[in-house]
Structures are given as structure tokens and as C-alpha cells.
C-alpha positions in Angstrom: 0.0 0.0 0.0 2.8 2.4 0.9 4.3 2.1 -2.7 0.8 2.7 -4.2 0.3 5.8 -2.0 3.7 7.1 -3.1 2.8 6.5 -6.8 -0.5 8.3 -6.3 1.4 11.3 -4.9 3.5 11.5 -8.0 0.5 11.2 -10.3 -1.4 13.9 -8.3 1.6 16.2 -8.8 1.9 15.4 -12.5 -1.9 16.1 -13.0 -1.3 19.7 -12.0 0.2 20.3 -15.5 -1.4 17.5 -17.6 -4.9 18.4 -18.6 -7.4 16.2 -16.9 -4.6 14.1 -15.5 -6.7 13.4 -12.4 -9.1 11.4 -14.7 -6.4 8.8 -14.9 -5.9 8.0 -11.2 -9.6 7.8 -10.3 -9.7 4.0 -9.9 -6.4 4.0 -8.0 -7.9 6.2 -5.4 -11.0 4.0 -5.2 -8.9 0.9 -4.7 -6.8 2.6 -1.9 -10.0 3.7 -0.1 -11.4 0.2 -0.4 -8.3 -1.3 1.2 -8.6 0.8 4.4 -6.0 2.4 6.5 -3.6 -0.5 7.2 -0.3 0.6 5.7 1.1 -2.9 5.6 -1.7 -4.3 3.4 -0.8 -5.8 0.1 -2.9 -4.6 -2.7 -3.4 -6.3 -6.1 -4.5 -3.7 -8.6 -7.7 -4.6 -10.5 -8.1 -4.0 -14.2 -9.5 -0.5 -13.8 -6.7 0.8 -11.6 -4.0 -1.1 -13.6 -5.3 0.5 -16.8 -4.6 3.9 -15.3 -1.0 2.9 -14.5 -0.6 1.7 -18.1 -1.9 4.9 -19.4 0.6 7.0 -17.5 3.4 4.6 -18.7 2.3 5.1 -22.3 1.8 8.8 -22.0 4.7 10.2 -20.0 7.6 9.0 -22.3 5.9 10.9 -25.2 5.1 14.0 -23.3 7.6 16.9 -23.8 6.8 18.6 -20.6 5.2 21.6 -22.3 2.2 20.5 -24.4 -1.3 20.6 -22.9 -0.2 22.2 -19.7 -3.5 23.1 -18.0 -4.9 26.4 -19.2 -8.1 27.9 -20.6 -9.4 28.0 -24.2 -9.3 31.8 -24.1 -5.5 31.7 -23.6 -5.1 30.3 -27.1 -5.0 32.6 -30.2 -7.9 32.2 -32.6 -5.6 30.7 -35.2 -4.8 27.8 -32.8 -8.4 26.9 -32.0 -10.4 24.2 -33.9 -14.2 24.2 -33.6 -16.0 20.9 -33.8 -19.8 20.5 -33.3 -21.4 17.1 -32.6 -24.9 15.7 -32.2 -26.5 12.3 -31.8 -30.0 10.8 -31.9 -31.3 7.2 -31.6 -30.5 6.5 -35.3 -27.0 7.9 -35.7 -24.5 10.7 -35.1 -23.2 13.7 -36.9 -20.2 16.1 -36.6 -19.3 19.3 -38.3 -15.7 20.6 -38.6 -16.2 24.1 -40.1 -12.5 25.2 -40.5 -11.7 22.1 -42.5 -15.2 22.1 -44.2 -15.7 18.4 -43.4 -18.5 16.5 -41.9 -19.0 13.1 -40.3 -22.2 11.0 -40.3 -22.7 7.5 -39.1 -25.7 5.2 -38.4 -25.4 3.4 -35.1 -24.5 -0.3 -35.4 -26.3 -2.9 -33.2 -23.0 -3.2 -31.2 -22.9 0.6 -30.5 -26.6 0.6 -29.5 -25.9 -2.3 -27.2 -23.1 -0.3 -25.5 -25.6 2.6 -24.9 -28.3 0.5 -23.3 -28.9 1.3 -19.6 -31.5 -0.9 -17.9 -34.4 -0.8 -20.4 -33.7 2.4 -22.4 -30.9 3.9 -24.5 -28.6 6.4 -22.8 -28.7 9.5 -24.9 -25.8 11.1 -23.0 -23.7 8.0 -23.9 -24.6 8.3 -27.6 -23.9 12.0 -27.5 -20.5 11.4 -26.0 -19.8 8.5 -28.3 -20.4 11.0 -31.2 -17.9 13.4 -29.7 -15.3 10.7 -29.2 -15.8 9.4 -32.8 -15.3 12.9 -34.2 -12.2 13.6 -32.1 -10.6 10.2 -32.9 -11.3 10.5 -36.6 -9.9 14.0 -36.9 -7.2 13.8 -34.3 -4.3 14.5 -36.7 -6.0 17.5 -38.3 -7.0 18.8 -34.8 -3.4 18.6 -33.6 -1.9 20.3 -36.6 1.8 21.2 -36.8 1.9 23.8 -34.0 3.1 23.1 -30.5 -0.2 24.2 -28.8 -3.6 23.5 -30.3 -7.0 23.8 -28.7 -10.2 21.9 -29.5 -13.3 23.9 -29.0 -15.9 21.1 -28.8 -19.5 22.0 -28.7 -22.5 19.8 -27.9 -26.2 20.4 -27.2 -26.0 17.8 -24.4 -25.2 19.2 -21.0 -24.1 15.8 -19.6 -21.4 15.6 -22.3 -20.1 19.1 -21.6 -20.0 18.5 -17.8 -18.3 15.1 -18.2 -15.5 16.5 -20.4 -14.9 19.6 -18.4 -14.8 17.7 -15.1 -13.0 14.7 -16.7 -15.2 12.4 -14.6 -18.7 10.9 -14.5 -20.3 8.8 -11.7 -21.8 6.6 -14.5 -19.1 4.1 -15.4 -19.9 3.8 -19.2 -19.9 7.6 -19.5 -16.7 7.8 -17.5 -15.1 5.3 -19.8 -15.9 7.4 -22.9 -14.7 10.6 -21.1 -11.4 8.7 -20.5 -11.3 7.6 -24.2 -11.7 11.2 -25.5 -9.1 12.6 -23.1 -6.7 9.7 -23.9 -6.9 10.7 -27.6 -6.5 14.4 -27.0 -3.7 14.1 -24.6 -1.8 11.7 -26.9 -2.2 14.1 -29.7 -1.2 17.1 -27.6 -4.6 18.8 -28.0 -6.1 21.0 -25.3 -9.8 20.3 -25.2 -12.6 22.6 -23.9 -16.3 21.6 -24.1 -19.2 24.1 -24.1 -22.9 23.9 -24.6 -24.6 25.0 -27.8 -28.4 25.3 -28.0 -30.0 22.6 -30.2 -31.6 25.2 -32.5 -28.1 26.6 -33.3 -26.5 23.2 -33.8 -28.2 22.7 -37.2 -25.4 21.1 -39.2 -24.6 18.4 -36.7 -28.3 17.8 -35.9 -29.2 17.4 -39.5 -26.3 15.0 -40.1 -27.2 12.8 -37.1 -30.9 12.5 -38.3 -29.8 11.8 -41.8 -27.2 9.2 -41.1 -29.6 6.2 -41.3 -31.1 7.3 -44.7 -30.0 6.8 -48.2 -31.7 10.0 -49.3 -30.0 13.4 -49.5 -29.8 15.6 -46.5 -32.8 18.0 -46.3 -31.5 21.4 -47.4 -33.8 23.4 -45.1 -32.1 21.9 -42.1 -28.7 23.3 -43.0 -27.0 26.6 -43.6 -26.3 27.4 -47.3 -22.6 27.2 -46.7 -22.9 23.5 -45.9 -23.4 22.7 -49.6 -20.2 24.4 -50.8 -18.0 21.8 -49.1 -14.6 21.4 -50.9 -13.8 18.1 -49.2 -15.9 15.5 -47.4 -15.1 12.9 -44.8 -17.7 10.3 -44.1 -17.8 7.3 -41.7 -17.2 6.9 -38.0 -15.2 4.8 -35.6 -15.8 1.2 -36.4 -15.6 -1.6 -34.0 -12.2 -2.6 -35.4 -10.9 1.0 -34.9 -12.2 1.0 -31.3 -10.3 -2.2 -30.6 -7.2 -0.5 -31.9 -7.4 2.2 -29.3 -5.0 2.0 -26.3 -6.2 -0.5 -23.8 -5.8 2.0 -21.0 -9.0 3.8 -22.0 -11.1 0.8 -21.3 -10.9 0.3 -17.5 -12.9 -2.9 -17.5 -10.3 -4.5 -19.8 -13.1 -5.6 -22.2 -14.2 -3.8 -25.4 -16.8 -6.3 -26.5 
């Protein structure tokens, strides 16, 4: 236990400069609390806590000590900010990347809907967050760019998504896993991420894409701004099950992606 407490102390210190670093010692704290106060106790880390240790082992050797030091979106110049808007419904997801004039639309697969099931109903916050993770993972290279410091301005009309990303934590385990997945991707790419709420009536592009993902017909023009139809380049598709399984194991604290 003493060694684990010492390790946690180092991680808490590192998390002062690594954005949302505290997200990646949540299960270690839980396991220490469950073990009680006996300092001589031997602790065998379970899969959730071990996955956090693995994440730090993968991340720290690549970190240059400067990127993504905790700061605010406003501290980045406008040229270093990348705006991405996302939305989801029961049929599919949509994302809009204005500065690159690209969009993403995807109809949910049975596997993804199964992940979103909570008790007897679909968890819409889970699907909304899955849409955000899909967009960030798909566009991670373009979001990071060539500059040392880049900021992702992620906007969603789901309050639970915004709060989960900003806090880096959720009491609901499946939601927390997706928050960890998103932050693992942004931290690995050196991207500062800030989430904010956008009213559904203003999130027209992403909303129209999510509701059109399951159709074979063209997107209804009245649901979108005119600029949407002057796209110079288009990117379609979303994170497939194969791609999810290629993500670092540390983002799946249960050790099982199926």
C-alpha cells in the first residue's frame, strides 16, 4: 500500500500540469480507499486501476513537458483553435468541422446501441458522448496540426457531455469510460480540449447529419445553412468496432471492449 500511495502522490503532482490528468488516477484512489488504512496491506490492482497505471506509462515517455499544460481556451489565439460540433440521436450521429469544411455522419450499429443500453432504455448522453469521441478520434491528426499548442473547441447540445468532459469524470461508469477515451486521444495528440454547450436550435449542421445518417436519401436542405453545400472536401464514416479495438487498452478500464 505504501508504494501505491507514493505512486499516487507523483500522479497527483503530474496532474497539476497535464490536462485532466486526475481522470487517470480515479480508480487507483477508489482501490486505496477500499483497502482501508492498514499501511502494511498488500494490494493487487484490479483491471480499472491497472489500466490507469498503463496509461501513464504510455503517455509520459511521449510528453515533452510543455504540451497541454493546464490552461483555458481563451489563452489560445484564434488561429490555434479548432471548432467541432457534434450531435446524436437514436438513429445515428453527426459532426461538423467548419474550419476544414468536413462532416461526419454515421448510423449506429447494433454493437454501439448495445453499449448505450442502460436498464431498459438507450442512454442518450452515452450516444452524444460517443459521437464526440468518434469525431475527435477521426480528426485527431488534423486537430493537432503542426503547432506546439492547439486547442479543440468542442460543442454539444447535451449538458451531460459538456460537464463530463470539463470535469474529466462521471459517476456513471460507461460515461466515465468514454470521457477517458476522449481525453486519452486528445492528450496523446497534444490537444487542449474545452467543451461548451450550444443550443440545439443553433447546432443545425450536426443535428441534420445525425438525423440523416440512417437514410439513403440526400440531406434536407432546409435543415442546414447554405454554406454547408459548398464543401470542398468531405469525410464520411465513423469509428468502427475494429478501430475501437485499436485504441490504447488504458482507455477501457474494464479491460473488455466487446
